[in-house]
C-alpha positions in Angstrom: 81.6 109.9 113.9 81.3 106.4 115.4 78.0 105.5 117.1 77.7 103.8 120.4 77.4 100.3 118.8 80.5 100.9 116.8 82.4 102.1 119.9 81.2 99.0 121.8 82.4 96.8 118.9 85.8 98.5 119.0 86.1 98.0 122.7 85.1 94.4 122.3 87.8 94.0 119.7 90.4 95.5 122.1 89.4 93.2 124.9 89.5 90.2 122.5 92.9 91.1 121.2 94.2 91.5 124.8 92.8 88.2 125.9 94.1 86.4 122.7 97.5 88.0 123.1 97.8 86.4 126.5 96.7 83.1 125.0 99.3 83.3 122.2 102.0 84.1 124.7 101.0 81.2 126.9 100.6 78.7 124.0 104.0 79.7 122.6 105.8 78.8 125.7 104.7 75.1 125.3 106.8 72.4 123.7 104.7 72.2 120.4 106.1 74.2 117.6 102.6 74.7 116.1 101.0 76.0 119.3 101.6 79.7 118.6 100.2 79.4 115.1 97.0 77.6 116.3 96.5 80.4 118.9 97.0 83.0 116.2 94.4 81.4 114.0 92.0 81.3 117.0 92.6 85.0 117.5 91.7 85.8 113.9 88.5 83.7 114.1 87.5 85.3 117.5 88.0 88.8 116.1 86.3 88.1 112.8 83.1 86.4 114.1 82.8 88.7 117.1 83.7 92.3 116.9 84.3 92.1 113.2 80.7 91.2 112.4 79.4 93.8 114.7 81.5 96.5 113.0 80.5 95.4 109.6 76.8 95.4 110.5 76.8 98.8 112.1 78.9 100.3 109.4 76.8 99.0 106.6 73.3 99.4 108.1 71.2 101.6 105.8 74.5 103.1 104.4 73.0 104.1 101.1 70.0 105.8 102.6 72.1 107.6 105.2 74.5 108.8 102.5 71.7 110.1 100.3 69.9 111.9 103.2 73.2 113.4 104.4 74.0 114.8 101.0 77.0 112.6 100.4 75.5 111.2 97.2 74.9 114.7 95.9 78.4 115.8 96.6 79.9 112.7 95.0 77.8 113.0 91.9 78.7 116.7 91.6 82.4 115.6 91.5 81.6 113.1 88.7 81.7 109.9 90.8 79.8 107.1 89.3 77.6 104.7 91.3 80.1 102.0 90.7 83.0 104.1 91.9 81.0 105.2 94.9 80.0 101.7 95.9 83.7 100.6 95.5 85.0 103.4 97.7 82.4 102.6 100.4 83.3 98.9 100.3 87.1 99.7 100.4 86.5 102.0 103.4 84.6 99.4 105.4 87.1 96.7 104.4 90.0 98.8 105.6 88.4 99.2 109.0 87.8 95.4 109.3 91.3 94.7 108.2 92.7 97.0 110.8 90.7 95.5 113.6 90.9 91.8 112.6 94.2 91.8 110.9 95.8 94.2 113.3 94.7 92.3 116.3 95.8 89.0 114.8 99.2 90.5 113.9 99.8 91.9 117.4 98.8 88.6 119.1 100.8 86.6 116.6 103.9 88.6 117.1 103.7 88.3 120.8 103.5 84.6 120.3 106.6 84.7 118.1 108.5 86.7 120.8 107.4 84.3 123.5 108.3 81.2 121.6 111.5 79.2 122.5 114.3 79.8 120.0 113.7 76.4 118.4 110.1 77.2 117.7 110.4 80.9 116.8 110.7 80.3 113.0 107.7 78.0 112.9 105.7 80.6 114.9 106.6 83.3 112.5 105.7 81.1 109.5 102.4 80.4 111.2 101.4 84.1 110.9 100.8 83.9 107.1 97.6 81.9 107.0 95.7 83.8 109.8 96.7 87.1 108.2 95.5 85.9 104.8 92.2 84.9 106.4 91.9 88.3 108.0 92.5 90.1 104.7 90.0 88.0 102.8 87.5 88.3 105.6 87.7 92.1 105.5 86.9 92.3 101.8 84.2 89.6 101.9 82.4 90.9 105.0 82.5 94.5 103.8 81.0 93.5 100.5 78.4 91.2 101.9 77.4 93.5 104.7 76.8 96.5 102.4 74.8 94.3 100.0 72.7 92.9 102.8 72.2 96.0 105.0 72.9 99.0 102.8 69.4 99.4 101.4 67.3 97.4 103.8 65.6 98.2 107.1 67.8 97.5 110.0 66.0 94.3 111.0 65.6 93.2 107.4 69.3 93.7 106.8 70.3 91.8 109.9 68.1 88.9 108.9 69.6 88.9 105.4 73.1 88.9 106.8 72.3 86.0 109.1 70.8 84.1 106.1 74.0 84.7 104.1 76.5 83.9 106.8 75.0 81.5 109.3 72.3 79.4 107.6 74.5 77.8 104.9 77.2 77.1 107.5 74.8 75.5 109.9 73.5 73.3 107.0 77.0 72.3 106.1 77.9 71.5 109.7 74.7 69.6 110.1 75.4 67.3 107.2 78.8 66.7 108.7 80.7 63.7 107.3 78.0 63.1 104.7 79.7 65.8 102.7 83.3 65.6 101.5 85.6 68.4 102.6 85.7 69.8 99.1 81.9 70.3 99.3 82.0 71.9 102.7 84.6 74.3 101.5 82.2 75.9 98.9 78.8 75.8 100.7 79.2 78.8 103.0 81.3 81.9 103.4 82.8 80.8 106.7 83.6 77.4 105.1 85.4 79.1 102.2 87.4 81.3 104.6 88.4 78.3 106.6 89.4 76.5 103.3 91.6 79.5 102.4 93.3 79.6 105.8 93.7 75.8 106.1 95.1 75.5 102.6 97.8 78.1 103.3 98.6 76.9 106.8 102.2 75.6 106.7 101.9 74.4 110.3 98.8 72.1 109.8 99.2 68.4 109.8 98.5 68.2 106.1 100.8 71.1 105.2 100.1 73.6 102.5 97.2 72.6 100.2 97.1 75.2 97.4 94.2 73.5 95.7 92.1 73.9 98.8 93.2 77.5 99.2 92.4 78.2 95.6 89.0 76.6 95.9 88.2 78.8 98.9 89.5 81.9 97.2 87.4 81.3 94.1 84.2 81.0 96.1 85.0 84.2 98.0 85.8 86.1 94.8 82.4 85.0 93.4 80.7 86.2 96.6 82.4 89.6 96.5 81.6 90.1 92.8 77.9 89.3 93.3 77.6 91.4 96.5 79.3 94.3 94.8 76.8 94.1 91.9 73.9 94.3 94.4 75.5 97.3 96.1 75.9 99.2 92.8 72.2 98.4 92.0 71.2 99.7 95.5 73.2 102.9 95.1 71.5 103.6 91.8 68.1 103.0 93.4 68.8 105.1 96.4 69.9 108.0 94.3 66.5 108.1 92.6 64.4 107.8 95.7 63.2 110.8 97.7 65.1 111.5 100.9 63.4 110.0 104.0 
């Protein structure tokens, strides 16, 4: 059952989607053929770094200890589920929730933008859906993995600090260095930067067009992050199983 913080995050996601849907519809009526795609990308970012982070944090907070204390571990082990399979199922479940919220909201707002576009811009608006939806899908997998690795076995405050350290600090450093770093370096220094690289590289409506090398660079960094985060989660599941219930 969802707790009050999760309910609040879902309400925030609904409000954000509604507001961004209006923005997409308004932008699509303009003369620029890329306006709807830009508004859809903004929708994905707003949902991801607002309600999405809140949902990931509340869903992952002390997840392994809660599952152990509630007997979920015992039931899974009785059915022959390995720690690796258990961590994977937990990650997939949280990723599915994030994908539904971020990806679903982005899709709704984007389709409204497509419908509101003039006939001459409708095809471009539809093509502009691809990059934001790819961003949302990658975000869901990455944030689910990182949130469980950071928050699953720590205290609530310790987990939140770890999550901030993983998501915010590298991005602030990269932004602070600004033009001193080439774009290729900024793409790999932080999780938000790698997600932007993936989205920008796949954005057919950007001024630079599709840049598959940049998209691949971002995807590689995100894949490494997911692999490392999952390894930490499996380790934490094994540790939680051997600890006495709190």
